[in-house]
N, C-alpha and C positions, 0 to 999 in steps of 0.2 A: 812709406808703411806706418799707419795710425794705430799699431798696440802699444798699449800703454808699458808689459813687461815683458820678458821671455815664458813668464808661468802662461801667457795666455797664447803665445807663438806654440809651445808643444801642450798646450789643452787642444788646440786646433787640429795639430798636426795626428795626435793620436785619437779624438774623434772623428775626422774626416778617414784617417786609414782603418776605422773601428767599421764604421759605415761602409766602407769597400769590401772590407770582410764580410761584413753579414750582408751584402746585394750579391756578393761573390756565393756565400755560400748559401742563401737562398734558390738561386740560379741553379745551381747543380742541386739540390735537393727538386727543386722543380724538375729538371731534366730527368736526374733515377725514378722520379714518380711516375713521370707520363711515359718511360721508356718502361720501368714497368707493367701500366696498366694497359701497354699496348702488345704485353710480350704474348706469345701465342700460348705458350705453358703454363700461361692463369688458371688458377683453381678458382675461381671466384663466379656468382653468376653473374648475368648480364646484367640485375638490375643493380647490384652491390658498385660493378664496375661505372656503371653509371650516374651511382650516387658518388664515390668516391669522384669522379671525373668532375662533376658540377660542382662538388665542393672544392676540388684543385681551382676551377675556374674562378671560384666567388673568391680564393686565398690569393689569387694572382691579381684581379680587379681591386680587392683590398687592397695590396702591397702598390698596386699604381695610383690608389688614391695618395697613401702614405707618403711615395714618393713624390707625388706632385704636388701635394698639400702642406708638406714639413722640409722633405730634403731642398727641392729647390727654390724657396722663398729663405730658406735659411744660407743657403748657397748663395742667394745675391746679398742677402746680410753681410756674409763674411768676405765674399768679393768687394762690399763695398769697401773694406779697409785698405783694399788696394788700389781702387780705381773712385774717382769722382764723379758718382751719379748725377745725372742732369736734372732728374725728376725728385724735386723736395717731397712728394707726398707717397711718392713707393715705399714708404716703411710700414704708412696709415693701411695700404692694401696687402702688405705682406704679411703686415701682423692678422688682417682681416681672414687672410686665406688660411693663416695656422691656425686659429681659433676655430674656423670653421669645418677643419678635419675631422672630427670626431662625428659630426653629423653627418657628413656626406661620407664617414665608414660605415655607419650605422646603416644609411638609407642603400648605401651599395648592395651589402651583406642582405638585406632584407630583400631587394630586387635582384640579386644575382644566384641565391642558394635557396631551391625549390623544397626542398624544405623546411627550412627555416621560415619560409613564407607562409607554407602551409598552415605552420602551426601557431604563427601567429594570427593569420587569419581567421585558423579556427577559436584561437582565445578571445579574441574581442565580437565573434560574430555573435557569440552565446554567453554573454558574460556572467547572467544568475543563472543558469539554464540545471548546472549541478547542485543547486543549491536545493534545500528543502527544509521546511518546518519542524522547529524543533518540539516533544511534547516533552522530555524530561524538565522544565524552566517554567515558572509563574507565567501565565499568560499575558501578563503586562509588561513583561520584558521580551519585546519581540526580537527575537535571535533567528539568524540562519547558520548551519553548518553544511560544510561541504560533502 
């Protein structure tokens, strides 16, 4: 074992226990949410249920991105303390994967969340459409107010 001290061992035990409990809590919350959205006695409109299901799907995909881009590479780093890995450059690739999880998560939310995607497209399709010229300042200072 390649740990420097017992502090690292305790840290890893607490960290991975917390990760397991977080995965369990997230999975149970998703199960309860899906079960309640599929309930017959639901008092929400079909559009609201559709929005909730889309958002839940977006969150599930985002959770998968975080698990695959953070948890798996860090698990490999953790396992490297117990096993000798033959690939010497794997740490560079794993660091790159962890580094790019933010970009992948943002793009995933934009692709999977319908409401967010529509608002982002609306924002960037008409960037200056809501601006009008101001008449309360001298004409030498050209400014626009929303």
